[in-house]
Every structure is written in C-alpha cells, then in structure tokens.
C-alpha positions in Angstrom: 9.7 9.0 6.4 6.0 8.4 5.7 5.0 5.2 3.8 2.6 7.2 1.5 2.7 10.9 0.9 0.1 12.6 -1.3 0.6 16.2 -2.4 -2.0 18.1 -4.4 -3.1 15.0 -6.2 -5.4 15.7 -9.2 -7.0 13.6 -11.9 -9.1 15.0 -14.8 -10.9 13.2 -17.5 -11.6 15.8 -20.1 -13.7 18.4 -18.2 -14.5 16.1 -15.3 -12.3 16.5 -12.2 -12.4 12.9 -10.6 -9.8 13.9 -7.9 -9.3 17.4 -6.9 -5.9 18.4 -5.4 -6.1 16.0 -2.3 -3.3 15.5 0.2 -2.5 13.4 3.2 0.2 11.2 4.7 0.2 7.6 5.9 2.7 6.5 8.5 4.6 3.3 8.2 2.8 0.4 9.6 -0.4 2.2 9.7 -3.9 1.0 8.3 -5.4 4.0 6.7 -9.0 3.8 5.4 -10.2 5.8 2.5 -14.0 6.1 2.7 -16.6 7.5 0.3 -19.7 6.5 -1.8 -19.5 5.0 -5.2 -18.1 7.5 -7.6 -16.3 9.6 -5.1 -12.8 9.2 -6.3 -11.6 6.3 -4.2 -10.6 3.9 -7.1 -9.1 6.7 -9.1 -7.0 7.7 -6.2 -5.7 4.1 -5.7 -5.0 3.7 -9.4 -2.9 6.9 -9.3 -0.9 5.8 -6.1 -0.2 2.4 -7.7 0.9 3.7 -11.1 -2.1 2.2 -12.9 -3.3 5.6 -14.2 -1.5 8.8 -15.0 -1.5 11.8 -12.6 -2.9 15.1 -14.0 -1.0 17.2 -11.5 0.4 16.8 -7.9 2.6 14.1 -6.6 2.4 10.7 -4.8 5.3 9.1 -2.9 5.7 5.6 -1.7 8.5 5.4 0.9 10.0 8.5 -0.8 9.8 7.1 -4.3 7.7 9.2 -6.7 5.1 6.9 -8.4 5.5 8.8 -11.7 9.2 9.2 -11.9 10.3 6.2 -10.0 7.5 3.8 -10.9 9.5 0.5 -10.7 11.2 1.3 -7.4 7.8 2.2 -5.9 6.0 -0.7 -7.3 8.6 -3.1 -5.9 7.5 -2.1 -2.4 3.7 -2.5 -3.0 1.0 -5.2 -3.3 -2.1 -4.2 -5.0 -5.7 -6.0 -4.6 -8.1 -4.3 -7.0 -11.8 -4.3 -6.4 -12.5 -6.9 -9.1 -10.8 -10.3 -8.6 -8.1 -10.5 -11.3 -7.3 -14.2 -11.1 -6.7 -16.3 -14.2 -9.6 -18.6 -14.3 -7.8 -21.2 -16.5 -4.9 -21.5 -14.0 -4.9 -23.2 -10.6 -4.6 -21.3 -7.4 -1.0 -22.4 -7.3 -0.1 -21.4 -10.8 -1.8 -18.0 -10.2 0.5 -17.4 -7.3 3.6 -18.7 -9.2 2.9 -16.5 -12.2 2.5 -13.4 -9.9 5.7 -14.2 -8.1 7.5 -14.4 -11.6 6.2 -10.9 -12.5 8.0 -9.5 -9.4 11.1 -11.4 -10.5 11.3 -13.5 -7.3 13.5 -16.6 -7.1 11.7 -20.0 -7.6 12.3 -21.1 -4.0 10.9 -17.8 -2.6 7.9 -18.2 -4.8 7.1 -21.7 -3.8 7.6 -20.9 0.0 5.4 -17.9 -0.3 2.7 -19.7 -2.3 2.6 -22.5 0.3 2.4 -20.1 3.2 -0.4 -18.0 1.6 -2.6 -20.8 0.5 -2.5 -22.2 4.0 -3.3 -18.7 5.4 -6.3 -18.2 3.0 -7.6 -21.8 3.4 -7.0 -22.8 -0.2 -4.4 -25.4 0.2 -6.7 -28.4 -0.4 -7.8 -26.9 -3.8 -4.5 -25.6 -4.8 -4.3 -27.6 -8.1 -7.8 -26.8 -9.2 -8.6 -24.2 -11.9 -9.8 -20.9 -10.3 -12.9 -20.9 -12.6 -14.6 -23.3 -10.1 -14.0 -21.2 -7.2 -16.7 -19.2 -5.4 -16.5 -15.5 -5.2 -15.1 -15.5 -1.8 -12.4 -18.0 -2.7 -11.4 -15.9 -5.8 -11.3 -12.9 -3.5 -9.0 -14.7 -1.1 -6.8 -15.8 -3.9 -6.6 -12.2 -5.2 -5.4 -11.1 -1.8 -2.8 -13.9 -1.6 -1.5 -12.8 -5.0 -1.2 -9.2 -3.8 1.0 -10.5 -0.9 3.3 -12.9 -2.8 6.1 -10.3 -3.0 6.0 -9.6 0.8 5.2 -6.0 0.2 5.9 -3.0 2.6 2.6 -1.3 1.4 -0.6 -3.1 0.6 -3.4 -1.3 -1.4 -6.8 -2.9 -0.9 -9.7 -1.6 -3.0 -13.1 -2.7 -1.4 -11.5 -5.9 -0.2 -14.6 -7.4 1.5 -17.4 -6.0 -0.8 -20.1 -8.7 -1.4 -18.4 -11.4 0.3 -19.8 -14.0 2.7 -19.2 -13.7 6.4 -16.5 -16.2 6.7 -14.5 -14.7 3.9 -14.9 -11.2 5.3 -13.7 -12.3 8.7 -10.6 -14.1 7.3 -9.6 -11.0 5.2 -10.1 -8.8 8.2 -7.9 -11.1 10.3 -5.2 -11.1 7.7 -5.2 -7.4 7.5 -4.9 -7.0 11.2 -2.0 -9.5 11.4 -0.2 -7.7 8.6 -0.6 -4.4 10.5 1.1 -6.0 13.5 4.1 -6.8 11.2 4.4 -3.2 10.2 2.9 -3.5 6.8 1.3 -0.3 5.7 -2.3 -0.8 4.5 -4.4 1.6 2.3 -7.9 0.4 2.2 -10.7 2.0 0.2 -14.3 1.1 1.3 -17.8 2.7 1.6 -18.5 0.7 4.8 -17.6 2.9 7.8 -18.1 -0.1 10.1 -15.3 -1.8 8.3 -13.1 1.1 8.5 -13.7 1.5 12.3 -12.8 -2.1 12.9 -9.8 -2.5 10.6 -8.2 1.2 10.5 -6.0 3.4 12.6 -7.2 6.6 10.8 -9.6 7.3 8.1 -10.3 10.0 5.5 -13.5 10.6 3.7 -13.6 11.7 0.0 -16.7 12.8 -1.8 -16.8 14.3 -5.4 -13.1 14.1 -5.6 -12.3 16.1 -2.4 -11.3 15.1 1.1 -14.1 16.3 3.4 -12.5 15.2 6.8 -9.9 13.0 8.3 -9.1 11.7 11.6 -8.6 8.5 13.9 -11.1 5.8 13.4 -14.1 5.8 15.8 -12.7 8.8 17.7 -13.3 11.6 15.2 -15.8 10.2 12.7 
C-alpha cells in the first residue's frame, strides 16, 4: 500500500482552478519533493492532503484512508508543519509540545517523553521553559517541526520547512528529515528550492499553474 495516493485531485476557488486534476503516489518511507514557484499550487495541495481545506473533486488517501471520508483516521497518522510557524508565543517550548500532544489525545507520560526527546533533538532544551515570543525565527521553526513530530507520525507533511532560515537551522532540519527517512517515516516536502529537493528527496514532482509538469528521481531526471 502507498503511504499517499492522489487521484485526479482538483481545487477550485470560484472560477480559479488552483489545482487541476493531479495524480501521484508516494511509497512508504519515501521522501517526496513537491516543487514549484510561489502560487503554483503547492500549499493548496498540501492543505487538501492534510484535510485543512476541502477537495473540489478527486481523492487523496493516507495509508488507504480517504482524507475526506475518514478524516480522523488519516490525521492520526500524520504530522503537519505549515509554511508559517504556528507556535503559541505566550507559551513556553515545553507547553507548546504538551498542548500539541493533548490535541492528539496522547497519554501524559508519552507526551513528556516525546517532548524531552524532541527538545533535545532540536537544540531547545536549555530554553524549554521560556515563552516562545522571545525565540528567533529559526528557533520557532525548529519548535514548529518538533510539534509536528510529537505524535510520532507515519507521514510528515513539510511546507517550505527551511525557507528564510539561517544556515545552522537549515542544516539541523535537513539532518532530522534524513534521520526520519531512515526510520521509514514518509515525508512530503514542498519547496521552491530544487537544490534542497535534490539533497533531501528520493523523488520529486514539479507543479506549475496547478498541473504537474514532470516527475522522477531526484537529480537523475530533473
């Protein structure tokens, strides 16, 4: 079974067709890059795949679960890191992770164990009790990624994860992505940076004006 299967996926906003009947599959444990310029349809696609926006027509399956018909079952399998850091500034890094874990109905011990591990992984342990409003953009981005991993997802959606970050944060996030791939976590990564896709991804697809123009193995075909 594919981790992600997309069949004729379409999204219209009035007369505007943002995504036009696209289709592809992502294998379990694969890192799949979804490339395209701003406005190409990348974010709209990821929002449909994660149940954040409705689908006009077509289907999207997460490990066989239809995102429109089996939304909760599909969402339990995924972590989502949006393009804009969605941390709660008034909460500490620790409390942001605990709150996210509660949204997934995880047990207290599991949440605390995951929060400790993730704060260590992303270099945030020393500032775990400080309000996130004092964090740099790179630190907030790392915390956002940690929040997307708190439920130990089988599929991780990353929307422009390293855009505008400092070199150290970009390198750390790339290292984490590669480590997750070795643990058979499926990663769907949107980016406009073909170099990032070549470094991080097994396969890539290029979308422009809502249509997939080409797809293939990273570096080899594109």
